[in-house]
C-alpha positions in Angstrom: -36.5 -4.3 -33.8 -35.9 -8.2 -32.2 -35.4 -9.0 -28.4 -31.9 -10.3 -29.2 -31.1 -6.4 -31.4 -32.2 -4.9 -29.1 -31.0 -6.2 -26.0 -27.2 -6.0 -28.2 -28.1 -2.4 -27.7 -29.4 -1.3 -24.8 -25.6 -2.1 -23.6 -22.8 0.8 -23.7 -20.1 -1.4 -24.4 -17.2 -0.5 -21.8 -13.5 0.8 -23.2 -11.6 -1.7 -24.4 -8.5 -1.9 -21.9 -11.3 -3.1 -18.9 -13.3 -5.8 -21.2 -11.1 -9.0 -19.4 -11.1 -7.1 -16.3 -12.2 -8.1 -12.7 -13.0 -6.0 -10.1 -9.7 -5.5 -7.7 -9.9 -7.2 -4.2 -8.9 -9.8 -2.1 -11.1 -11.6 -1.0 -13.2 -11.3 2.0 -14.6 -14.5 3.6 -16.4 -15.2 6.8 -13.3 -17.9 8.2 -12.0 -17.7 12.0 -8.9 -16.0 11.0 -8.4 -14.0 8.1 -4.6 -12.9 7.8 -4.6 -12.0 4.3 -5.2 -7.6 4.1 -2.4 -6.4 6.2 -4.8 -5.1 8.4 -3.7 -4.3 12.1 -5.5 -6.4 14.6 -6.0 -4.8 17.2 -8.9 -1.6 17.2 -7.7 1.6 17.2 -6.7 3.1 20.7 -9.1 3.7 23.6 -11.2 6.6 24.0 -10.9 7.6 19.8 -13.6 6.4 18.3 -15.8 8.6 21.9 -13.5 11.8 20.9 -14.3 11.1 17.3 -17.8 11.1 17.9 -17.7 14.2 19.9 -16.2 16.6 17.4 -18.2 14.8 14.5 -21.4 16.8 17.1 -19.9 20.1 16.1 -19.1 19.5 12.1 -21.8 21.8 9.7 -22.7 18.0 7.4 -25.4 20.2 5.7 -22.1 22.3 4.7 -19.3 20.9 2.6 -15.9 20.2 4.0 -12.8 22.4 4.4 -12.0 21.8 0.7 -7.8 22.2 1.3 -8.3 20.6 4.4 -6.1 23.3 6.4 -5.9 21.9 10.0 -5.5 18.3 8.3 -2.3 19.0 6.8 -1.6 20.9 9.5 -1.5 18.1 11.7 0.4 16.1 8.9 3.8 19.0 8.3 3.6 19.6 12.6 4.1 15.4 12.5 6.9 15.4 10.0 8.2 19.4 10.1 7.5 20.7 7.1 5.4 23.1 5.8 1.5 22.7 5.2 2.2 22.7 0.8 5.5 19.7 1.2 1.8 17.7 2.1 -1.4 16.1 0.8 -4.4 13.9 2.3 -6.7 12.0 -0.2 -9.2 8.5 0.5 -6.5 5.8 1.1 -3.0 5.9 -0.4 -4.2 4.5 -3.6 -5.8 7.3 -4.0 -3.2 9.4 -3.7 -1.1 7.2 -6.1 -4.1 7.3 -8.9 -4.1 11.3 -8.7 -0.3 10.9 -9.1 -1.0 8.5 -12.0 -4.0 10.8 -13.2 -1.8 14.1 -13.1 2.3 12.8 -14.6 0.8 9.8 -16.7 -1.7 9.4 -19.5 -1.4 7.2 -23.0 1.8 9.7 -23.8 3.5 9.0 -20.9 5.1 6.1 -19.4 5.1 4.3 -15.4 8.0 1.7 -14.6 7.7 -0.3 -11.2 9.1 -4.1 -10.2 8.2 -7.6 -9.9 7.4 -8.3 -7.3 5.2 -5.5 -6.0 2.2 -4.0 -5.2 -0.2 -5.7 -7.1 -2.6 -2.4 -7.4 0.1 -0.8 -9.1 -0.9 -2.4 -12.7 -5.1 -2.0 -12.5 -4.0 2.2 -11.3 -1.9 2.2 -14.1 -4.9 0.5 -16.4 -7.7 3.4 -15.0 -5.5 6.2 -15.9 -5.0 4.8 -19.4 -1.3 5.1 -18.7 1.1 2.4 -20.6 3.1 0.4 -18.0 6.5 -1.8 -18.1 7.6 -3.8 -15.5 11.1 -4.7 -14.5 12.5 -7.7 -12.0 14.6 -6.0 -9.3 17.4 -8.0 -8.5 17.3 -12.3 -7.5 17.4 -11.6 -3.4 13.9 -9.6 -4.4 16.1 -6.9 -3.5 17.2 -3.2 -5.7 20.2 -2.4 -6.6 21.2 0.5 -7.3 23.1 -1.2 -11.0 19.9 -2.8 -11.8 17.7 0.8 -10.5 19.7 2.6 -12.9 19.9 0.6 -16.0 15.9 0.3 -16.0 15.6 3.9 -16.1 18.5 4.7 -18.7 16.6 1.5 -21.1 12.8 2.9 -20.1 13.0 6.2 -19.6 10.1 7.2 -17.7 7.9 9.4 -16.7 7.0 7.8 -13.1 8.5 5.4 -11.3 6.7 3.4 -9.0 8.0 1.6 -6.1 7.2 0.0 -2.6 9.5 0.2 0.0 8.9 -1.5 2.5 7.9 -4.3 -0.7 5.0 -5.6 -1.0 3.8 -8.4 -1.1 7.9 -9.5 0.3 8.8 -7.0 3.1 12.6 -6.0 1.9 13.0 -2.2 2.6 14.7 -1.1 -1.0 18.3 1.0 -0.4 18.6 4.8 -0.5 21.5 4.7 -3.2 19.6 2.6 -5.4 16.6 5.3 -4.9 19.2 8.1 -5.5 20.3 6.0 -8.8 16.4 5.4 -10.2 16.6 10.1 -9.3 19.9 10.9 -10.8 19.9 8.9 -14.4 16.4 9.7 -14.7 13.7 12.6 -15.9 11.4 10.6 -13.7 9.1 11.4 -10.3 10.2 8.5 -8.1 7.2 8.1 -6.4 8.3 6.4 -3.0 5.1 3.9 -1.3 6.0 3.7 2.7 2.8 2.3 3.7 4.8 -0.3 5.8 7.4 2.1 6.8 6.5 2.5 10.4 6.8 -1.4 11.5 11.1 -1.2 10.7 13.9 1.2 11.2 13.7 4.6 12.0 16.2 4.9 8.7 14.1 2.9 6.1 12.3 6.0 5.2 13.5 8.2 2.4 11.7 11.4 4.0 15.2 12.3 4.8 15.8 12.8 1.2 13.6 14.9 0.1 16.0 17.9 0.5 18.7 16.2 -2.0 16.2 15.0 -4.4 13.0 16.6 -5.9 11.6 14.3 -8.0 11.4 12.5 -5.1 7.0 11.6 -3.4 6.1 9.6 -0.5 3.2 8.4 -0.3 2.1 6.6 2.9 -1.7 5.2 4.4 -2.9 5.6 8.1 -4.8 2.1 6.6 -1.5 -0.5 8.3 0.3 1.2 11.1 -2.1 3.5 12.4 -5.1 0.9 12.7 -7.6 2.6 10.4 -7.8 0.4 6.9 -11.4 1.2 7.9 -11.2 5.3 8.0 -9.9 4.9 4.1 -7.0 8.2 4.8 -3.4 8.5 2.6 -1.4 11.0 2.4 1.5 12.9 0.2 4.9 14.4 0.3 6.0 16.2 -2.0 7.9 19.3 -3.1 5.4 22.3 -3.4 4.7 21.7 -6.6 3.9 18.1 -6.7 1.0 19.4 -4.4 -0.3 22.2 -6.5 0.0 19.3 -9.4 -2.1 16.5 -8.0 -4.9 19.3 -6.3 -5.8 19.9 -10.7 -7.0 16.1 -10.6 -8.7 15.9 -7.3 -12.3 15.9 -6.9 -14.1 18.9 -5.3 -14.0 18.2 -1.8 -12.8 15.1 -2.5 -12.0 14.4 1.5 -15.4 14.4 3.9 -15.5 15.9 7.0 -15.5 13.6 9.2 -12.7 11.6 7.7 -10.5 14.9 8.4 -11.7 14.8 11.8 -10.5 11.5 12.4 -7.3 11.6 10.9 -6.6 14.6 12.9 -7.8 13.0 16.7 -5.5 10.0 15.2 -2.6 12.5 14.6 -3.0 13.9 17.8 -3.0 10.2 20.1 -0.4 9.0 17.8 1.2 7.9 20.9 -1.4 5.6 21.5 -1.7 4.5 18.5 1.5 3.6 17.2 2.4 1.4 20.4 1.6 -1.5 19.2 4.6 -1.3 16.6 7.1 -3.0 19.2 4.3 -6.2 19.3 3.9 -7.0 16.0 7.5 -7.0 15.0 7.5 -9.0 18.1 5.1 -11.8 16.6 6.5 -11.5 13.8 9.7 -12.4 14.4 8.7 -15.1 16.3 6.5 -16.4 13.2 9.8 -16.0 11.4 11.4 -18.2 13.9 8.8 -21.0 14.0 9.0 -21.4 10.2 12.3 -21.7 9.2 12.8 -24.0 11.0 10.8 -26.1 8.9 13.1 -27.5 6.2 9.5 -27.4 4.2 9.6 -23.5 4.7 11.7 -20.6 2.9 10.7 -17.7 4.8 11.5 -14.2 3.0 13.2 -11.0 5.1 10.2 -9.2 6.3 10.2 -4.9 7.6 6.8 -5.0 7.7 3.6 -5.9 8.4 3.4 -9.7 7.5 5.9 -12.4 5.8 6.3 -14.1 2.2 6.9 -17.6 2.7 7.2 -20.4 -0.3 6.2 -23.8 -0.3 6.5 -27.0 -2.4 2.4 -27.4 -1.6 0.9 -25.8 -5.4 -2.3 -25.7 -3.0 -1.5 -24.4 0.3 -3.6 -21.2 0.1 -6.9 -23.9 -0.2 -5.2 -26.3 2.5 -5.3 -23.1 4.4 -8.6 -21.9 3.9 -10.5 -25.9 4.8 -8.7 -25.5 7.6 -10.4 -21.5 7.9 -7.4 -19.6 7.8 -7.1 -16.8 5.0 -4.0 -15.8 3.7 -3.2 -14.0 0.3 -1.9 -16.9 -2.5 0.6 -15.6 -4.6 1.3 -19.1 -5.6 0.7 -18.0 -9.2 2.8 -14.5 -10.1 5.6 -14.6 -11.8 8.9 -14.6 -9.8 5.9 -15.8 -6.8 5.4 -19.8 -7.4 4.5 -21.6 -4.4 3.9 -18.6 -2.3 1.2 -17.3 0.3 1.7 -14.2 2.5 0.7 -14.5 5.8 -0.5 -11.5 7.6 0.8 -11.1 11.2 -2.6 -11.2 13.8 -2.8 -11.4 17.3 -1.0 -14.8 19.2 -3.6 -16.9 19.1 -3.8 -15.8 14.9 -0.9 -17.0 14.4 -1.0 -20.1 16.8 -3.8 -20.4 14.1 -2.0 -20.4 11.1 0.8 -22.3 12.6 -1.3 -24.9 13.5 -3.1 -25.0 10.3 0.0 -25.1 8.1 1.4 -28.1 10.0 -1.5 -30.1 9.7 -1.2 -29.3 5.5 1.6 -29.8 5.4 1.4 -33.1 6.9 
């Protein structure tokens, strides 16, 4: 066999759907100001890591962890006034979403999601071999009940994936639109509340669970709980959903250290979440300064980020040259000229504003 022919047989071809796919992920660059991935600028509260470390000493790491993670689910259920049977946790909200797609999606099912929306949804659909369709939000990047109803009636999806607050825009979804999605379809309505703790308390759809049996809520510890490095997310749903996702979960998918770290975070919830007012104040300050500029359009946000639009097509590169990393959406449909800025510390936000003023001239 020639060297050329041997080279062609040494590699097994990836499946066709992945031939031209690049691994998903925002840039992780060593720059002075990183405002591109919606992490929380403040670290966990004092004493958290020490308490986690103390409890880890008692773990039998030579043994597998508690597979159904009962203690963590009990703590989540108590926080939400639910039962253990209505909550489930996994390695970040993305794994929760993947498990839902593995359980209720697949080649003969359809997932519907919205544009603009979380850019990971198409990736998760492709990974789970689930056909997907994107439907435009309304002109103001909100979802009206009429638009919601028309979309599910036109496409008859098995799953609907909907971020609220929306990522990357920051707008929340009205409860009447959630009801319209549910009542006009047979679909599992998955509301992704990764950023819900940064908005008003009544923005969550948690109160609709008893009313809408096919409603599912996905949340994370990565944002308001300041634990992006932990990779812990959870699911809130009817018990039959929790039973079904366990059919696709990997054995012992949630490690023992993560379960302990999540438990301690829930015990210290008040200390973890006290930074939200500071984030909201900085977000509103940023928005007020940006709104005064005639060359910047600022979108309303209930999250820990802001989406802006400018006339400068290479704003991402201009900001990066000035040491500020943001998330570039300027080439995405309906988001031409847009970048997203994570709300950082006051010093980081001031650095962004200075870099923006310089970049826009």
